[in-house]
C-alpha positions in Angstrom: 97.1 90.7 113.8 95.2 93.9 112.9 97.1 96.4 110.9 97.0 100.1 111.8 94.5 102.2 109.9 94.6 106.0 110.2 91.7 108.1 108.8 92.6 111.6 107.8 89.4 113.7 107.3 88.7 116.9 105.4 91.4 116.0 102.8 91.5 117.2 99.2 93.4 114.1 98.1 90.4 112.0 97.1 89.3 114.8 94.7 92.8 115.4 93.4 93.5 111.7 92.8 90.0 111.3 91.2 90.7 114.0 88.7 94.1 112.6 88.0 92.6 109.3 86.9 89.7 110.8 85.1 87.0 110.5 87.8 85.2 113.5 89.4 86.1 112.3 92.9 86.6 109.3 95.3 85.0 109.3 98.7 88.3 108.1 100.1 91.8 107.2 98.9 94.1 104.8 100.8 97.9 104.9 100.7 99.8 102.5 103.0 98.0 102.8 106.4 96.4 106.2 105.7 93.0 106.7 104.3 92.2 110.2 103.1 88.5 111.1 103.3 87.0 114.2 101.7 85.1 114.9 104.9 84.9 113.3 108.4 82.0 111.0 107.5 82.8 107.5 106.5 80.4 104.6 107.0 81.5 101.4 108.7 81.2 99.6 105.3 83.4 102.2 103.6 85.9 101.9 106.4 86.0 98.1 106.0 86.5 98.6 102.2 89.4 101.0 102.8 90.9 98.8 105.5 91.0 96.0 103.0 93.2 98.3 100.8 95.5 98.7 103.8 95.8 94.9 103.9 96.5 94.8 100.2 99.2 97.4 100.5 100.8 95.3 103.3 100.7 92.2 101.2 102.1 94.1 98.2 104.9 95.4 100.4 105.8 91.9 101.5 105.6 90.5 97.9 107.8 93.4 96.8 110.3 92.7 99.6 110.6 89.0 98.5 110.9 90.0 94.8 113.6 92.6 95.5 115.6 90.5 97.9 115.6 87.5 95.6 115.9 89.1 92.2 117.4 92.5 92.8 119.2 92.8 96.1 120.6 96.2 97.1 119.4 99.7 96.7 116.2 98.8 94.9 114.6 97.9 98.2 113.5 101.5 98.3 110.9 100.5 95.6 109.3 97.8 97.8 106.5 99.9 99.1 105.4 100.7 95.6 104.9 97.1 94.5 101.2 97.4 95.3 100.9 100.4 92.9 102.4 98.3 90.1 100.1 95.3 90.9 97.1 97.5 91.0 97.8 99.0 87.6 98.4 95.5 86.3 95.1 94.4 87.7 93.4 97.4 86.0 95.0 96.4 82.7 93.9 92.8 83.1 90.3 93.9 83.8 90.3 96.1 80.8 91.7 93.3 78.5 88.8 91.1 79.8 86.3 93.8 78.7 85.6 94.9 82.2 85.8 98.3 83.8 89.5 98.9 84.8 88.7 100.5 88.1 85.5 99.0 89.3 86.2 95.4 88.2 89.9 95.0 89.0 90.9 92.3 91.4 91.8 94.7 94.3 88.5 96.6 94.1 86.5 93.4 93.9 88.3 92.1 97.0 87.8 95.3 98.9 84.0 95.3 98.1 83.8 91.6 99.1 85.6 92.3 102.4 83.2 95.2 103.1 80.1 93.1 102.2 79.3 95.5 99.3 77.4 94.2 96.3 
């Protein structure tokens, strides 16, 4: 089953988010099924990379749903969509502890580059 993937061009979010995390910019930023692109140009390889982040968000959402239903039933289900954020930050921390680059070498970025056929 292919998940929806919506590209939103001419967005300022990749620049804003990049500055927030100490980078000059990103070419794209994916949240749930939306990929914000700084212009309307995105290569097929970049699109596959960002689609993999959509898949990761969906997996994180499902993992969060199971966690919240088993451990914390009730109103905390509202936090389920943000499980991926917590997992991503944790993966950055693990990469940093291993002496790697927190963004470039975290599990999720490596997986996305692998899915896109990037080196």
